[in-house]
N, C-alpha and C positions, 0 to 999 in steps of 0.2 A: 471498559476497555479503552485504551488510548491509541493514537496513531502508531506508535512504536510496537505495541502489542499486535496491531492488525498488520504491520510490515512482516514481524517475525512469523506469524501464522501463515501469511502469504507465501513467504519464502520456503516454509517447511512443507506445506501441503496444498498451496494454490487457492485456499479459501480467502474471501475477501473480508468476511466478517461484516460488522455493522459500524455505521458512522458513530464516533464517539459524541458528536455534538447533539443529533437528533434521534439516533437509534435505528435509522432507516438502513435496510440491506441493499438499497440502490447505489451501490458504489462502483464507480468506473476506475479501472487501473490502466494507466499508460506506462509501458516499460520501454526503455531505450536500452537495448542489449549491446551497444557498441560503445567504445571509449570507456568512461567511468562507470557506465551502466547506472541509470537513475530510474526511480519508480515514483509515479504520482498517483496519489488517491483522490477522488473527487466524488463528493455526495451529490447525486443528482436532485435530491429533495431539498436540502438547506443550502447547498453550495459551499459547504466547508471543504477544504482540501489541505493536503499535505505532501510536500515534495521531500524525497530522500535522494541524495546524490552520492555517488560512489559506493554503490551497494554491491558486495560480492555474494554470489550464490550461496545458499546454505550448505552445500556440499563442498565448497572449496575452503581452503585453510589458508 
């Protein structure tokens, strides 16, 4: 699973999934719900992270 798959899963059902680098389920998710709405995933085990900027909620078109 890659970061984009994790983002899609998180937007649809709130599940964080596992880090694509080390496989740990110790992911922290930071969501900024104002402006462009961005989401950052960070692995607490290996330190890998991915930031997504300008994310629309899954139920918006």
